[in-house]
C-alpha positions as CSV (number, residue, x, y, z in Angstrom):
1,Q,-1.2,1.0,-167.2
2,G,2.2,3.5,-167.1
3,K,5.2,4.4,-169.5
4,S,8.3,3.8,-167.9
5,C,7.4,-0.3,-166.7
6,R,8.5,-2.8,-168.8
7,L,7.6,-6.1,-168.5
8,S,10.6,-9.1,-169.3
9,A,10.0,-12.9,-169.6
10,A,12.8,-14.4,-169.2
11,L,12.2,-18.0,-168.5
12,L,9.2,-18.7,-171.0
13,G,9.2,-17.2,-174.1
14,E,5.0,-17.1,-175.9
15,D,2.6,-19.0,-175.6
16,S,4.3,-21.0,-172.8
17,E,2.3,-22.3,-169.8
18,I,2.3,-20.6,-166.7
19,S,0.9,-21.8,-163.2
20,Q,-1.1,-19.6,-161.2
21,E,1.0,-19.7,-158.2
22,Q,3.1,-17.4,-160.8
23,L,0.5,-15.5,-162.3
24,Y,0.2,-14.8,-158.4
25,E,3.2,-14.2,-157.7
26,L,3.2,-12.0,-160.6
27,L,0.3,-9.4,-159.8
28,K,1.4,-9.5,-156.3
29,Y,4.2,-8.0,-157.2
30,A,3.5,-6.3,-159.7
31,A,0.6,-4.4,-157.5
32,L,3.2,-4.4,-154.5
33,G,6.6,-4.3,-155.2
34,K,9.4,-4.1,-152.9
35,C,8.3,-1.0,-150.5
36,H,5.9,-3.6,-149.4
37,K,8.1,-6.5,-148.8
38,A,6.7,-8.7,-152.4
39,A,9.2,-11.3,-154.1
40,Q,10.4,-10.0,-157.6
41,P,8.4,-12.6,-159.5
42,S,11.0,-15.7,-160.0
43,W,9.9,-16.8,-163.9
44,C,9.8,-12.7,-165.7
45,H,11.2,-9.7,-164.5
46,I,9.7,-6.7,-163.8
47,Y,11.2,-3.0,-164.6
48,H,10.4,0.5,-163.1
49,Q,7.6,-1.7,-160.8
50,S,6.8,2.0,-159.3
51,H,5.5,4.0,-162.4
52,L,2.6,1.3,-161.9
53,A,-0.8,3.3,-161.9
54,G,-2.9,0.2,-162.1
55,I,-2.8,-3.4,-162.4
56,V,-6.4,-4.2,-164.7
57,V,-7.2,-8.6,-164.8
58,V,-9.8,-8.9,-167.2
59,V,-11.5,-12.5,-167.2
60,L,-12.9,-14.2,-170.0
61,H,-15.1,-17.2,-168.9
62,E,-15.7,-19.7,-171.9
63,M,-13.0,-18.0,-173.5
64,S,-9.5,-20.1,-174.8
65,Q,-6.3,-18.9,-176.7
66,L,-7.6,-21.2,-179.5
67,H,-10.3,-18.3,-179.7
68,F,-7.6,-15.8,-180.0
69,Y,-5.6,-17.3,-182.6
70,R,-9.3,-18.3,-184.6
71,F,-10.1,-14.8,-184.9
72,Y,-6.3,-13.4,-184.8
73,L,-6.7,-10.7,-187.9
74,Q,-9.8,-9.3,-185.7
75,F,-7.8,-8.5,-182.6
76,K,-5.3,-6.3,-184.3
77,H,-5.8,-3.9,-181.1
78,L,-4.8,-7.2,-178.4
79,R,-2.0,-8.2,-180.0
80,K,-0.5,-5.0,-180.3
81,L,-1.8,-4.1,-176.9
82,F,-0.4,-7.9,-175.4
83,R,2.7,-8.6,-176.7
84,H,3.3,-11.3,-173.7
85,R,0.4,-14.4,-174.3
86,F,0.9,-17.4,-171.6
87,T,-1.7,-20.2,-171.8
88,L,-2.8,-20.0,-167.8
89,T,-3.2,-24.2,-166.5
90,P,-6.4,-25.6,-166.6
91,S,-8.9,-24.8,-163.4
92,A,-12.9,-23.9,-162.9
93,N,-11.8,-21.5,-160.2
94,F,-8.9,-19.1,-161.4
95,P,-10.6,-15.6,-160.1
96,V,-11.3,-17.6,-156.8
97,S,-7.6,-18.8,-156.8
98,L,-6.0,-15.1,-157.5
99,Y,-8.0,-13.5,-154.4
100,G,-8.5,-16.2,-152.2
101,E,-11.3,-18.7,-151.3
102,G,-13.3,-17.7,-149.1
103,T,-12.0,-14.0,-148.7
104,N,-14.4,-11.4,-146.8
105,L,-14.5,-8.1,-148.0
106,K,-15.3,-5.3,-145.9
107,P,-18.1,-2.8,-148.2
108,Q,-16.1,-0.5,-149.7
109,N,-16.7,2.5,-152.3
110,T,-14.7,2.8,-154.9
111,P,-13.2,6.9,-156.2
112,Q,-15.9,9.0,-156.8
113,G,-18.2,6.4,-155.1
114,S,-18.8,3.6,-157.4
115,T,-19.5,0.8,-155.4
116,S,-17.5,-2.0,-155.1
117,T,-18.5,-5.1,-153.7
118,S,-20.4,-5.9,-150.9
119,S,-19.4,-8.1,-147.4
120,E,-20.1,-11.6,-149.2
121,C,-18.2,-10.6,-152.3
122,I,-16.6,-14.3,-152.1
123,T,-18.6,-17.0,-151.3
124,K,-17.7,-21.0,-151.4
125,S,-16.5,-22.5,-154.8
126,S,-19.9,-25.2,-154.4
127,D,-22.7,-25.1,-152.8
128,L,-22.5,-27.6,-150.3
129,Q,-26.3,-28.9,-151.6
130,S,-25.2,-30.6,-154.8
131,D,-21.5,-31.7,-153.2
132,P,-21.7,-35.8,-153.5
133,I,-21.0,-36.4,-149.8
134,I,-24.0,-34.1,-148.8
135,Q,-26.4,-35.7,-151.6
136,R,-25.3,-39.2,-149.9
137,Y,-25.4,-38.9,-146.4
138,G,-27.6,-35.7,-145.6
139,E,-25.7,-33.0,-143.6
140,K,-25.8,-34.1,-140.2
141,K,-23.4,-36.2,-138.4
142,Q,-24.3,-39.9,-138.0
143,G,-23.1,-42.9,-136.5
144,L,-20.9,-45.4,-138.0
145,T,-23.9,-47.8,-139.1
146,S,-25.3,-45.1,-141.6
147,Y,-21.7,-45.5,-143.3
148,T,-21.3,-49.0,-143.2
149,L,-22.0,-51.0,-147.1
150,T,-25.8,-52.1,-147.3
151,L,-26.2,-55.9,-149.1
152,E,-27.1,-54.4,-152.3
153,E,-23.9,-51.9,-152.5
154,Q,-21.7,-54.7,-151.4
155,K,-23.2,-56.4,-154.2
156,K,-22.6,-54.1,-156.8
157,N,-19.4,-52.9,-155.8
158,D,-18.1,-56.5,-156.5
159,Y,-17.7,-57.8,-152.3
160,P,-17.9,-61.3,-151.5
161,I,-21.1,-62.1,-150.9
162,E,-22.4,-65.4,-149.2
163,G,-24.4,-67.6,-151.0
164,S,-23.0,-65.9,-154.4
165,P,-21.7,-68.4,-156.9
166,G,-17.9,-66.4,-157.7
167,C,-17.3,-67.1,-153.2
168,K,-17.4,-70.7,-153.7
169,G,-14.9,-71.8,-150.4
170,Y,-14.5,-68.2,-149.4
171,I,-14.7,-68.4,-145.7
172,S,-16.9,-65.9,-143.6
173,T,-15.4,-63.8,-140.7
174,E,-18.5,-65.3,-138.2
175,C,-19.6,-62.0,-137.5
176,D,-22.9,-61.2,-137.3
177,Q,-24.4,-58.0,-138.2
178,Q,-25.6,-56.6,-134.9
179,R,-23.1,-54.3,-135.5
180,T,-24.2,-50.4,-133.7
181,D,-22.6,-47.3,-133.6
182,S,-20.1,-47.9,-131.0
183,S,-19.1,-51.7,-133.0
184,P,-15.2,-51.3,-132.9
185,L,-13.5,-50.3,-136.4
186,F,-10.9,-52.5,-137.7
187,G,-8.2,-51.2,-140.6
188,L,-7.2,-53.6,-143.5
189,D,-5.1,-53.6,-146.2
190,C,-3.1,-56.4,-148.3
191,E,-1.0,-56.1,-150.5
192,M,-0.9,-59.2,-153.6
193,C,1.0,-60.5,-156.3
194,L,-0.3,-62.1,-159.5
195,T,0.1,-65.8,-159.7
196,A,-1.5,-68.1,-162.3
197,K,-4.2,-68.2,-160.2
198,G,-4.7,-64.3,-160.0
199,N,-4.2,-61.8,-157.3
200,E,-3.2,-63.5,-154.1
201,V,-2.4,-62.4,-150.7
202,T,1.3,-61.7,-150.0
203,R,1.4,-60.0,-146.7
204,V,-1.8,-59.1,-144.6
205,S,-2.6,-56.4,-142.0
206,L,-4.7,-55.4,-139.1
207,V,-4.8,-52.1,-137.0
208,D,-7.7,-51.6,-134.0
209,A,-9.6,-48.3,-133.6
210,Q,-6.5,-47.0,-131.6
211,G,-4.0,-47.7,-134.5
212,Q,-2.4,-50.4,-133.1
213,C,-1.4,-53.1,-135.3
214,L,-2.7,-56.2,-134.3
215,L,-1.4,-57.6,-137.1
216,N,1.6,-57.6,-140.3
217,E,2.3,-60.8,-141.5
218,L,3.9,-61.9,-145.1
219,V,2.0,-65.0,-146.8
220,K,3.2,-67.2,-149.4
221,P,0.8,-67.3,-152.1
222,E,-0.9,-71.4,-153.2
223,S,0.4,-71.1,-157.0
224,T,3.5,-69.8,-159.1
225,V,4.3,-65.9,-158.6
226,M,4.2,-64.9,-162.6
227,N,5.1,-61.1,-160.5
228,Y,5.4,-59.9,-157.8
229,R,4.7,-56.1,-158.2
230,T,7.9,-55.2,-156.2
231,R,6.9,-51.9,-157.1
232,F,3.7,-51.6,-155.1
233,S,3.6,-54.6,-152.9
234,G,7.0,-54.3,-151.8
235,I,7.5,-57.5,-151.6
236,T,10.1,-59.8,-153.8
237,K,10.8,-63.0,-154.2
238,K,13.3,-63.0,-151.2
239,M,11.1,-61.7,-148.6
240,L,8.9,-64.7,-149.2
241,F,11.3,-67.5,-150.0
242,P,11.6,-68.9,-146.2
243,V,7.5,-67.5,-145.2
244,K,6.1,-70.9,-144.2
245,T,2.7,-68.5,-143.6
246,R,0.3,-69.5,-145.9
247,L,-4.1,-68.3,-146.5
248,S,-5.9,-70.5,-143.7
249,D,-3.4,-69.1,-141.5
250,I,-4.1,-65.9,-141.7
251,Q,-8.2,-66.5,-142.4
252,T,-8.3,-68.6,-139.3
253,R,-6.2,-65.9,-137.5
254,L,-8.7,-62.8,-137.7
255,K,-11.4,-65.4,-137.3
256,K,-10.3,-65.7,-133.6
257,M,-9.1,-61.8,-133.8
258,L,-12.0,-60.1,-134.8
259,P,-15.0,-59.7,-132.1
260,H,-18.7,-60.5,-133.6
261,D,-19.7,-57.2,-134.1
262,A,-16.6,-55.7,-136.1
263,V,-16.8,-53.7,-138.3
264,L,-14.3,-53.6,-141.5
265,V,-12.1,-50.7,-143.3
266,G,-11.0,-50.3,-146.2
267,H,-10.3,-48.1,-149.3
268,S,-11.7,-50.6,-152.2
269,L,-11.5,-53.0,-149.3
270,N,-13.4,-55.5,-151.8
271,S,-10.0,-56.5,-153.4
272,D,-8.7,-57.3,-150.3
273,L,-11.1,-59.7,-149.0
274,Q,-11.8,-61.0,-151.7
275,A,-7.7,-62.0,-152.0
276,L,-7.7,-62.6,-148.3
277,E,-11.0,-65.7,-149.4
278,M,-13.1,-63.7,-147.1
279,I,-16.5,-62.2,-146.6
280,H,-17.4,-60.1,-143.6
281,P,-20.9,-58.2,-143.9
282,S,-20.0,-55.1,-141.9
283,V,-17.3,-53.1,-144.2
284,I,-16.8,-48.7,-144.5
285,D,-15.2,-48.8,-147.7
286,T,-13.3,-45.2,-147.5
287,S,-13.2,-45.3,-151.9
288,L,-17.0,-44.7,-151.3
289,L,-16.7,-42.8,-148.0
290,F,-15.5,-40.0,-150.2
291,A,-18.4,-40.1,-152.3
292,R,-17.3,-38.5,-155.7
293,S,-20.2,-37.9,-158.9
294,E,-19.7,-40.5,-162.2
295,G,-18.8,-43.2,-160.1
296,R,-15.2,-41.7,-159.4
297,R,-13.0,-42.0,-156.4
298,F,-10.3,-40.7,-155.0
299,K,-6.8,-42.7,-154.2
300,L,-5.7,-43.0,-150.3
301,K,-2.6,-41.0,-150.9
302,F,-4.3,-37.9,-151.8
303,L,-6.9,-38.4,-148.9
304,A,-4.7,-39.0,-146.6
305,K,-3.3,-36.0,-147.4
306,A,-5.3,-33.8,-147.9
307,V,-7.5,-34.9,-144.7
308,L,-5.1,-36.1,-142.6
309,G,-2.1,-34.1,-143.3
310,K,-0.3,-37.0,-143.7
311,E,2.0,-38.4,-146.3
312,I,1.6,-42.0,-147.2
313,Q,3.2,-44.5,-150.1
314,C,6.3,-42.0,-151.1
315,E,8.2,-42.2,-153.2
316,Q,11.5,-43.1,-151.6
317,K,9.9,-46.4,-149.7
318,L,9.7,-49.8,-151.9
319,G,5.9,-50.7,-152.3
320,H,3.3,-49.5,-149.7
321,D,3.0,-50.4,-146.4
322,P,0.0,-52.3,-145.4
323,T,0.2,-50.8,-141.9
324,E,0.2,-47.5,-143.0
325,D,-2.5,-47.7,-145.8
326,A,-5.1,-49.6,-143.1
327,R,-3.7,-47.1,-140.6
328,A,-4.9,-44.7,-143.0
329,A,-8.0,-45.6,-143.8
330,L,-9.7,-46.0,-140.6
331,E,-8.2,-42.7,-139.4
332,L,-10.2,-41.1,-142.5
333,A,-13.1,-43.3,-141.7
334,Q,-13.1,-42.3,-137.9
335,F,-12.6,-38.3,-139.1
336,F,-15.7,-38.7,-141.5
337,I,-18.2,-40.3,-138.7
338,E,-16.8,-38.0,-136.2
339,Q,-16.6,-34.8,-138.2
340,G,-20.2,-35.3,-140.1
341,P,-20.3,-34.9,-144.0
342,T,-20.9,-31.4,-143.6
343,K,-17.2,-31.0,-142.7
344,V,-16.2,-33.3,-145.1
345,A,-17.9,-31.1,-147.9
346,E,-16.7,-28.2,-147.0
347,L,-12.8,-29.5,-147.9
348,N,-13.7,-28.9,-151.3
349,L,-11.2,-31.9,-151.8
350,E,-12.3,-31.6,-155.7
351,M,-10.5,-28.4,-155.6
352,L,-7.8,-29.5,-153.6
353,L,-7.4,-32.3,-156.4
354,T,-7.3,-29.5,-159.2
355,A,-4.5,-28.1,-157.1
356,E,-2.9,-31.0,-156.7
357,K,-2.8,-32.1,-160.0
358,L,-1.2,-28.3,-160.6
359,G,1.8,-28.9,-158.0
360,E,0.2,-26.2,-156.1
361,I,-1.0,-28.0,-153.4
362,S,1.1,-27.3,-150.4
363,Q,2.0,-29.7,-147.3
364,N,0.0,-27.6,-144.8
365,K,-2.9,-26.3,-146.8
366,A,-6.5,-27.5,-146.1
367,V,-5.1,-30.2,-143.6
368,L,-7.5,-30.5,-140.9
369,Q,-5.2,-32.7,-138.6
370,P,-1.2,-31.6,-139.1
371,Q,1.7,-33.6,-138.5
372,G,2.9,-34.5,-134.7
373,C,-0.9,-34.4,-133.7
374,G,-2.2,-37.5,-131.7
375,F,-4.3,-40.0,-133.2
376,Q,-7.8,-38.9,-131.6
377,E,-7.0,-35.2,-131.5
378,Q,-9.3,-33.2,-133.7
379,L,-9.5,-29.6,-134.8
380,N,-12.6,-28.1,-134.9
381,E,-11.3,-25.5,-137.2
382,P,-9.6,-25.1,-140.5
383,P,-6.3,-23.3,-140.4
384,P,-6.0,-20.5,-142.4
385,L,-4.5,-20.6,-146.2
386,S,-0.5,-21.4,-146.6
387,K,-0.7,-17.8,-148.0
388,P,-2.4,-14.6,-147.4
389,C,-4.9,-14.0,-149.7
390,F,-4.6,-11.2,-152.3
391,L,-6.7,-9.2,-152.1
392,D,-6.3,-8.4,-148.2
393,C,-2.8,-8.1,-148.9
394,L,-4.3,-4.5,-151.2
395,Q,-6.1,-3.7,-148.5
396,V,-3.6,-4.2,-145.7
397,T,-1.6,-1.1,-148.3
398,G,-4.5,0.8,-148.3
399,Q,-5.2,0.1,-152.0
400,K,-9.3,-0.5,-153.0
401,P,-9.5,-2.9,-155.3
402,L,-12.7,-3.0,-158.2
403,L,-14.7,-6.6,-158.8
404,L,-16.7,-6.2,-161.4
405,G,-18.7,-9.3,-162.6
406,R,-22.0,-10.5,-163.5
407,Q,-24.3,-12.5,-161.0
408,G,-23.9,-16.3,-161.3
409,L,-20.5,-16.9,-162.7
410,D,-20.3,-20.2,-161.3
411,S,-17.1,-20.8,-162.0
412,S,-15.4,-17.9,-159.7
413,G,-17.6,-17.6,-156.8
414,L,-17.7,-13.8,-157.2
415,C,-20.8,-12.3,-155.6
416,Q,-22.4,-8.5,-156.0
417,S,-25.0,-5.7,-155.3
418,N,-26.1,-3.6,-157.9
419,L,-24.9,-5.5,-160.3
420,S,-24.9,-4.9,-164.5
421,T,-26.7,-7.5,-165.7
422,S,-25.2,-7.5,-169.7
423,N,-21.4,-7.3,-170.8
424,K,-21.9,-4.2,-172.3
425,Q,-22.5,-2.9,-169.1
426,I,-20.1,-3.7,-167.4
427,L,-17.7,-2.9,-169.9
428,Q,-19.5,0.9,-169.4
429,R,-18.6,0.5,-165.6
430,A,-14.7,-0.8,-166.6
431,L,-14.4,2.3,-168.5
432,E,-15.3,4.8,-165.8
433,A,-13.6,3.0,-162.6
434,V,-11.1,1.1,-163.4
435,P,-8.4,4.2,-164.2
436,L,-9.3,5.0,-160.8
437,S,-8.9,2.1,-159.2
438,K,-4.9,0.8,-158.6
439,F,-6.1,-3.0,-159.0
440,S,-8.8,-4.1,-160.8
441,I,-10.5,-7.9,-162.2
442,I,-13.3,-7.5,-164.7
443,Q,-14.8,-10.7,-165.7
444,F,-16.7,-11.3,-168.9
445,N,-19.3,-14.4,-168.7
446,L,-18.8,-15.8,-173.1
447,G,-21.1,-18.6,-172.1
448,P,-21.8,-20.9,-174.7
449,E,-24.4,-19.9,-175.9
450,Y,-22.7,-16.5,-177.0
451,I,-19.8,-18.1,-178.3
452,A,-22.2,-20.3,-180.9
453,S,-24.0,-17.3,-181.8
454,H,-20.9,-14.6,-181.7
455,L,-18.1,-16.8,-182.7
456,H,-18.8,-20.2,-184.3
457,A,-21.8,-19.5,-186.8
458,G,-21.4,-22.1,-189.0
459,L,-19.1,-24.6,-186.9
460,H,-23.1,-26.8,-186.4
461,E,-23.1,-27.1,-190.1
462,K,-19.9,-27.9,-190.6
463,V,-19.5,-30.8,-187.5
464,R,-23.4,-32.1,-189.6
465,S,-21.7,-32.8,-192.6
466,K,-18.5,-33.9,-191.4
467,L,-20.1,-36.5,-189.2
468,T,-22.4,-37.4,-192.4
469,D,-19.4,-38.4,-194.1
470,M,-18.2,-40.6,-191.1
471,L,-20.8,-43.0,-190.5
472,T,-21.2,-46.7,-190.5
473,I,-23.9,-48.1,-191.0
474,Y,-23.6,-52.3,-189.2
475,A,-26.5,-54.4,-191.1
476,G,-27.2,-57.8,-191.1
477,P,-27.4,-60.5,-190.5
478,F,-28.0,-61.7,-194.1
479,E,-28.5,-65.0,-195.9
480,E,-25.7,-66.9,-197.0
481,N,-26.7,-66.3,-201.0
482,F,-27.6,-62.0,-200.8
483,C,-27.3,-59.6,-203.6
484,M,-24.5,-57.3,-202.8
485,K,-25.7,-55.0,-205.7
486,S,-29.8,-55.0,-203.8
487,V,-27.7,-54.2,-200.9
488,K,-25.9,-50.7,-202.3
489,K,-28.9,-49.9,-203.9
490,E,-30.9,-50.0,-200.8
491,F,-28.1,-48.1,-199.3
492,G,-28.7,-45.7,-202.1
493,R,-31.8,-44.2,-200.8
494,C,-30.3,-42.8,-198.0
495,G,-27.6,-40.7,-199.5
496,P,-23.8,-41.2,-201.0
497,I,-22.1,-43.9,-200.2
498,Q,-18.3,-43.8,-199.6
499,S,-18.0,-48.4,-199.6
500,V,-19.6,-51.1,-199.1
501,R,-17.9,-54.7,-197.3
502,V,-18.8,-57.6,-195.8
503,V,-17.6,-58.7,-192.3
504,T,-18.2,-62.5,-191.0
505,E,-17.1,-62.0,-187.5
506,T,-20.3,-61.1,-185.3
507,F,-20.4,-57.4,-183.9
508,Q,-22.6,-56.0,-180.8
């Protein structure tokens, strides 16, 4: 809005992709300007910012530029008004990222008494009850024995098990299962190379509960090395040439070092124990501890950064440092046990992972144990976000933001009182209130049922037709003297057949 305002996209052409950080940068400057020390966006330039009458953000859930171009001719008015179009990098929580997750807005009245939002406008980005961590462990803190893998879980995740056919010749640590919540934790990590035998250990690290390194040893494989995997292991032929230590030596040392109730901690620890050819009954696997849905797992590097605030496996280093990895896994397990599942779930690691992939996660964002803290120190409260909430900035300047939307928008986390129940009602309220507000976010929920009925009429029929053309049927086996003509005739009763061919291989 505003006749004297002009936007110049200096670096990006039409239909380029921009990040949420860039969009935040643009809107903040447009709303606040130089007088409130907001920086000019780095990727575009706004002329005559002070002449802006207001900023309006319209969010159409379940919509994209694909729909815009699909119905390009019908959007003549939009094409005329909005000449600049950019693709926003994907996010399930765009509105939350815009005005800051966890923000609590004071109840305010928009001009002429229009109701804005309640004091609990912004909710958590996801319901903790549906978090995989809460579903698996519950909400209450528990001792470490609650997080060790059961025998069934070990079998399911390919851990070496006593008496298992694939573990013939494996050495037991001879640690019994009489573990308690006060049993000692040990972090373990190995680096492997590829040999004629398979994965063999080339380096082993063990750290105790205080993070002290107890073992950091190079190991010479028994078989000929085919690939040192130096990029990941950091191991080279030159490093292993003078080494005399063998796997049997490491097995003996580990048996002597581990007490009878030791609990081993590692990230995907099953692969380390397989490579060590050792069986240990009490394990905590941080790749499973920090549970995700659908069997997915967080990488150790991400967890160390998001939870502990530590950078590990840095690109400038040659390969991974097993001691560093073992210590990180141990600290992650200690954090989980001491803070409890609810505290971990509140970190919202899925959203942080999405932010990191978009290049927006900062060094100190969502870190509960910053750099420089002692090994055993924990902070009860998470630090503030690395940047102030967008709407907080507006309120400081006396601007009253208008937030309109429907209740139960899964992706936004927006809650309101006295909400309209339809998009038409939201639009009517927006027409009345937006001209009186300096900053407005209007959300329309165009869910799958809306799109199906309004935008994709006839699409299902087209898809059905295409799938029919693509259908392949395998039938058989037939006897050696079968008649191809009779087969074609039989299939012909199902509809038009594009082709029939005989295969001699067995298909499952």
